[in-house]
C-alpha positions as CSV (number, residue, x, y, z in Angstrom):
1,M,144.7,137.0,180.0
2,S,147.1,137.6,177.7
3,K,146.9,135.7,174.5
4,P,150.3,133.5,174.0
5,N,152.8,134.5,171.2
6,S,152.4,132.5,168.1
7,G,153.8,132.9,164.2
8,L,156.2,136.0,163.8
9,T,155.4,137.9,166.9
10,A,156.6,134.4,168.7
11,A,160.0,134.6,166.2
12,Y,160.6,138.2,167.4
13,T,160.3,137.3,171.5
14,P,164.3,135.9,171.3
15,I,165.2,139.0,169.8
16,S,163.3,141.6,172.1
17,T,165.7,140.4,174.8
18,L,168.7,140.5,173.1
19,T,171.0,143.2,174.9
20,I,173.8,145.2,172.5
21,P,176.6,146.3,174.2
22,Q,177.0,150.0,175.4
23,H,180.9,149.7,174.8
24,W,180.9,149.6,170.3
25,S,182.4,152.3,168.8
26,A,180.0,154.0,166.4
27,E,182.1,152.0,163.7
28,Q,181.7,148.9,165.4
29,A,177.8,149.3,165.8
30,M,177.9,150.2,162.1
31,V,179.8,147.4,160.7
32,V,177.4,145.4,162.5
33,W,174.2,147.1,161.1
34,E,175.3,146.5,157.6
35,F,176.1,143.5,158.0
36,L,172.8,142.6,159.5
37,D,171.6,144.8,156.7
38,Q,173.3,142.1,154.4
39,V,171.5,139.1,155.7
40,A,168.2,140.5,156.0
41,R,168.2,141.4,152.4
42,C,169.9,137.4,151.5
43,V,167.2,136.1,153.5
44,W,164.4,138.0,151.3
45,D,166.2,137.4,148.2
46,R,165.8,133.7,149.1
47,Y,162.5,133.3,150.8
48,E,160.6,135.9,149.6
49,L,157.7,134.6,148.7
50,P,157.6,132.8,151.6
51,L,158.2,135.6,153.8
52,V,155.0,137.8,152.3
53,E,152.5,134.9,152.6
54,L,153.5,134.4,156.4
55,I,152.9,138.3,156.7
56,K,150.0,138.5,154.7
57,A,148.4,135.6,157.1
58,E,149.8,137.3,160.1
59,L,148.0,140.7,158.9
60,D,145.0,139.2,158.2
61,Q,144.5,137.3,161.1
62,E,145.2,140.6,163.3
63,H,142.3,142.3,161.1
64,T,140.0,139.5,162.0
65,E,141.0,140.1,165.4
66,Q,140.7,143.7,164.9
67,L,136.8,143.3,163.1
68,D,135.5,141.4,166.7
69,L,135.6,144.5,168.6
70,F,133.0,145.9,166.9
71,N,129.3,144.6,166.2
72,P,127.9,145.2,163.0
73,D,124.3,145.3,163.9
74,D,125.3,148.7,165.8
75,H,124.0,151.8,164.0
76,S,126.8,154.5,163.8
77,P,126.4,158.0,165.7
78,D,125.2,160.4,162.8
79,F,128.0,163.2,162.9
80,D,126.8,164.9,160.0
81,D,124.1,166.7,162.3
82,D,125.7,170.3,162.7
83,L,126.7,170.5,158.8
84,P,124.7,172.5,156.5
85,D,123.0,170.7,153.4
86,F,124.4,171.4,150.4
């Protein structure tokens, strides 16, 4: 069963369905790129600390979910059997 989108992932859902026109010239695409870059910089300048907190929380959650895949009581295999003793 898939997990519902939440947090930052949910914010990107509408963007992932966005279709870029294929008839733009390279110059038109560059103007859009530069505009979006400037918007991103303005948003970052205004909301840097709250954004960092959101990103950190999202990464911490992903890290916790990844740790759930491992059992700390399992013994890890010994991979250095073929290595000579020094």
